[in-house]
C-alpha positions as CSV (number, residue, x, y, z in Angstrom):
1,M,0.0,0.0,0.0
2,K,1.3,3.4,-0.9
3,D,2.0,6.0,1.8
4,F,-0.2,9.2,1.7
5,I,1.4,12.6,2.1
6,T,-0.6,14.9,4.2
7,E,-0.8,18.7,4.4
8,A,0.8,18.6,7.8
9,W,3.8,16.5,6.5
10,L,4.3,19.0,3.6
11,R,4.4,21.9,6.0
12,A,6.9,20.2,8.2
13,N,9.2,19.0,5.5
14,H,9.1,21.7,2.7
15,T,9.2,25.5,2.7
16,L,6.3,25.5,0.2
17,S,7.4,28.9,-1.2
18,E,5.3,30.2,-4.1
19,G,6.5,28.9,-7.4
20,A,9.0,26.3,-6.2
21,E,9.4,22.7,-7.3
22,I,9.3,19.8,-4.8
23,H,10.2,16.1,-5.2
24,L,8.2,13.5,-3.4
25,P,8.7,9.7,-3.1
26,A,7.5,7.8,-6.1
27,D,5.5,5.4,-4.0
28,S,3.5,8.1,-2.3
29,R,0.2,9.7,-3.0
30,L,-1.2,13.1,-1.9
31,T,-4.3,13.6,0.2
32,P,-6.8,16.0,-1.2
33,S,-5.9,18.7,1.2
34,A,-2.2,18.3,0.5
35,R,-2.8,18.5,-3.3
36,E,-4.9,21.6,-2.8
37,L,-2.1,23.2,-0.8
38,L,0.4,22.6,-3.5
39,E,-1.8,23.8,-6.2
40,S,-2.6,27.0,-4.3
41,R,1.1,27.8,-4.0
42,H,1.6,27.0,-7.7
43,L,4.2,24.4,-6.9
44,R,5.6,22.0,-9.5
45,I,5.4,18.5,-8.2
46,K,7.6,15.6,-9.3
47,F,7.9,12.1,-7.9
48,L,11.3,10.5,-7.5
49,D,11.9,6.7,-7.5
50,E,14.9,4.8,-6.0
51,Q,16.7,4.8,-9.4
52,G,16.6,8.6,-9.5
53,S,13.9,8.7,-12.3
54,L,11.4,11.5,-12.1
55,F,7.6,11.3,-12.8
56,V,4.7,13.6,-13.0
57,D,1.0,12.8,-12.7
58,D,-1.1,12.8,-15.8
59,E,-4.8,13.9,-15.9
60,Q,-5.7,10.5,-14.4
61,Q,-3.1,11.1,-11.6
62,Q,-1.0,8.2,-13.1
63,P,2.8,8.7,-13.0
64,Q,4.5,9.4,-16.3
65,P,8.3,9.5,-16.7
66,V,9.7,13.0,-17.6
67,H,13.0,14.8,-18.1
68,G,14.3,16.3,-14.9
69,L,14.8,19.8,-16.2
70,T,12.1,20.2,-18.9
71,S,9.4,17.9,-17.4
72,S,8.8,16.7,-20.9
73,D,8.3,13.1,-22.0
74,T,9.3,13.7,-25.6
75,H,12.5,14.2,-27.5
76,P,12.0,16.6,-30.4
77,E,14.4,16.7,-33.4
78,A,17.2,19.3,-32.9
79,C,18.2,21.7,-35.7
80,C,21.3,23.9,-36.1
81,E,20.5,27.5,-35.2
82,L,22.7,28.8,-38.1
83,C,21.7,26.6,-41.0
84,R,18.3,25.4,-39.7
85,Q,19.2,21.8,-40.8
86,A,18.5,18.8,-38.6
87,V,21.4,17.6,-36.6
88,T,21.5,13.8,-36.7
89,K,24.8,13.4,-34.9
90,K,25.9,16.1,-32.4
91,P,29.4,17.4,-33.1
92,D,31.7,18.0,-30.2
93,A,31.7,21.8,-30.9
94,M,27.9,22.1,-30.6
95,T,25.3,21.5,-27.9
96,H,21.6,22.0,-27.2
97,L,20.4,25.5,-26.4
98,T,16.8,24.3,-26.3
99,A,15.4,20.8,-26.9
100,D,15.0,21.6,-30.7
101,K,17.9,24.0,-31.3
102,M,21.7,23.4,-31.3
103,V,24.4,26.1,-31.1
104,A,28.1,26.4,-31.0
105,K,29.6,25.9,-27.5
106,S,31.1,29.5,-27.8
107,D,27.6,30.9,-27.6
108,P,27.4,33.4,-24.7
109,R,24.1,31.9,-23.5
110,L,26.0,28.7,-22.8
111,G,28.6,30.7,-20.7
112,F,25.7,32.0,-18.7
113,R,24.3,28.5,-18.2
114,A,27.7,27.2,-17.1
115,A,27.9,29.9,-14.5
116,L,24.3,29.2,-13.4
117,D,25.2,25.5,-13.1
118,G,28.1,26.4,-10.9
119,T,25.9,28.6,-8.7
120,I,23.4,25.7,-8.3
121,A,26.3,23.5,-7.3
122,L,27.5,26.0,-4.7
123,A,24.0,26.4,-3.3
124,V,23.6,22.7,-2.9
125,W,27.0,22.5,-1.1
126,L,25.9,25.2,1.3
127,Q,22.7,23.2,2.0
128,I,25.1,20.5,3.3
129,E,27.5,22.8,5.1
130,L,25.3,25.4,6.8
131,A,23.2,24.9,9.9
132,E,19.4,24.5,10.2
133,P,18.4,28.2,10.4
134,W,19.6,28.7,6.8
135,Q,18.0,25.6,5.3
136,P,14.7,27.2,4.3
137,W,16.5,30.1,2.6
138,L,18.9,27.8,0.7
139,A,16.1,25.4,-0.3
140,D,14.2,28.3,-1.9
141,I,17.3,29.8,-3.5
142,R,18.2,26.4,-5.0
143,S,14.7,26.1,-6.3
144,R,14.8,29.6,-7.8
145,L,18.1,28.9,-9.5
146,G,16.6,25.7,-11.0
147,N,13.5,27.6,-12.2
148,I,15.8,30.1,-13.9
149,M,17.6,27.3,-15.6
150,R,14.3,25.7,-16.7
151,A,12.9,29.1,-18.0
152,D,16.0,29.7,-20.1
153,A,16.2,26.1,-21.5
154,M,12.5,26.0,-22.3
155,D,12.4,29.6,-23.5
156,E,9.5,30.3,-21.2
157,P,8.6,33.3,-19.0
158,L,10.0,33.0,-15.4
159,A,7.1,32.9,-12.9
160,A,7.3,34.9,-9.7
161,Q,8.7,33.1,-6.7
162,S,9.4,34.2,-3.1
163,I,12.3,33.3,-0.9
164,V,11.1,32.2,2.6
165,G,7.9,34.2,1.9
166,L,9.7,37.4,0.9
167,N,8.9,38.7,-2.6
168,E,11.3,40.4,-4.9
169,D,10.3,44.0,-3.8
170,E,10.8,43.1,-0.1
171,L,14.2,41.5,-0.7
172,H,15.2,44.6,-2.6
173,R,14.1,46.9,0.3
174,L,15.8,44.8,2.9
175,S,19.1,44.6,1.1
176,H,19.2,48.3,0.2
177,Q,18.2,49.7,3.6
178,P,19.5,47.0,6.1
179,L,20.0,49.4,9.0
180,R,16.4,50.5,8.7
181,Y,14.9,47.0,8.5
182,L,17.5,44.6,9.9
183,D,19.1,46.7,12.7
184,H,22.5,46.4,11.1
185,D,24.3,48.5,8.4
186,H,25.9,47.4,5.1
187,L,28.7,44.9,5.3
188,V,32.2,44.9,3.9
189,P,33.1,41.2,4.2
190,E,35.9,40.3,6.6
191,A,37.1,37.2,8.5
192,S,35.6,38.4,11.8
193,H,32.1,37.9,10.5
194,G,32.6,34.2,10.8
195,R,32.4,31.0,8.7
196,D,28.7,31.2,7.8
197,A,28.9,34.7,6.5
198,A,32.1,33.8,4.5
199,L,30.4,30.9,2.8
200,L,27.3,32.9,2.0
201,N,29.5,35.6,0.5
202,L,30.9,33.0,-1.9
203,L,27.3,32.3,-3.0
204,R,26.5,36.0,-3.3
205,T,29.5,36.7,-5.5
206,K,28.8,33.6,-7.6
207,V,25.2,34.9,-8.2
208,R,26.6,38.3,-9.2
209,E,29.0,36.6,-11.6
210,T,26.1,34.7,-13.1
211,E,24.0,37.9,-13.4
212,T,26.8,39.6,-15.3
213,L,27.1,36.7,-17.7
214,A,23.3,36.7,-18.2
215,A,23.6,40.4,-19.0
216,Q,26.2,39.6,-21.7
217,A,23.9,37.0,-23.1
218,F,20.6,38.8,-23.0
219,I,21.4,42.5,-23.4
220,S,22.4,43.6,-27.0
221,R,24.9,46.3,-27.9
222,H,21.8,48.5,-28.5
223,F,20.6,47.9,-24.9
224,D,17.7,45.7,-26.0
225,V,17.0,43.4,-23.0
226,Q,15.8,39.9,-24.1
227,R,15.2,38.3,-20.6
228,P,14.5,41.0,-18.1
229,D,12.8,38.4,-15.9
230,I,15.9,36.3,-15.6
231,L,18.1,39.4,-14.9
232,Q,15.8,40.7,-12.2
233,A,15.5,37.2,-10.6
234,L,19.3,36.9,-10.3
235,N,19.6,40.4,-8.9
236,R,17.1,39.6,-6.2
237,L,18.8,36.4,-5.4
238,S,21.9,38.3,-4.8
239,S,19.9,40.6,-2.5
240,A,18.5,37.5,-0.6
241,V,22.0,36.1,0.1
242,Y,23.2,39.6,1.2
243,V,20.3,39.7,3.7
244,M,21.3,36.3,5.0
245,M,24.9,37.6,5.5
246,I,23.6,40.6,7.5
247,L,21.4,38.4,9.6
248,C,24.5,36.2,10.3
249,V,26.5,39.1,11.8
250,A,23.7,41.0,13.5
251,K,23.7,40.8,17.3
252,H,20.0,40.1,17.5
253,P,19.0,38.7,14.0
254,L,15.3,39.2,13.1
255,T,13.0,36.4,12.1
256,V,11.3,36.3,8.7
257,A,8.0,37.2,10.5
258,Q,9.6,40.2,12.2
259,M,11.0,41.4,8.8
260,Q,7.7,41.1,7.2
261,Q,6.0,43.0,10.0
262,R,8.4,45.9,9.5
263,L,8.0,45.9,5.8
264,G,4.3,45.6,6.0
265,G,4.0,48.4,8.5
266,E,5.2,50.9,5.8
267,R,2.8,49.9,3.1
């Protein structure tokens, strides 16, 4: 008999931040209230089996195998972006930009993706290295990075997503006026701030590097911006990690609820 996942279990084991993706055991099923909760938060649900394969439910709630990034169960024919001809055998100097388009590996969009891949790797490492208070933040940051990767690879708009319940505008305000909202002024990183702040600073700088490479890929020499959603999302992720750093060094760090109360009091 398959185990049922309840709303209480979801709340205890996942951050459930708007727009995130969560993986659940393949042999589990959702109770009606659990499914309603996930749908209300616009969460992408995938089921993971012991072999690492991912599945999504079809209209009859039957599991169907899908690609981990694209969530697709099909493999469309890929064509060269330059000559528009089908690529039957992938040369070493080319790779997929989207499922149906191949480009040279010198394409700046691939440089952006490589940096994004490295940022995801660092976020996952910090999920292992840092203590429990930072786990909800890092889980949402990892999810947001994955959604950016998916939006780029699928050439889809990037949906809104909060980090521990803080939206992009709130993260921007917190990071730009920390003394006002967090009771601690701006930081210049130094060793005295401690290990956690130093590790988070690595992630912050990696996000900034990724944002810069995204700008090179998506802003033309005439300043036409192709993916403002991705650029803004990366900028706000940098803000989120900077807020985490400040909370690390503050003598009396605020909770998320306290930050939201201060932010909400000025609306």
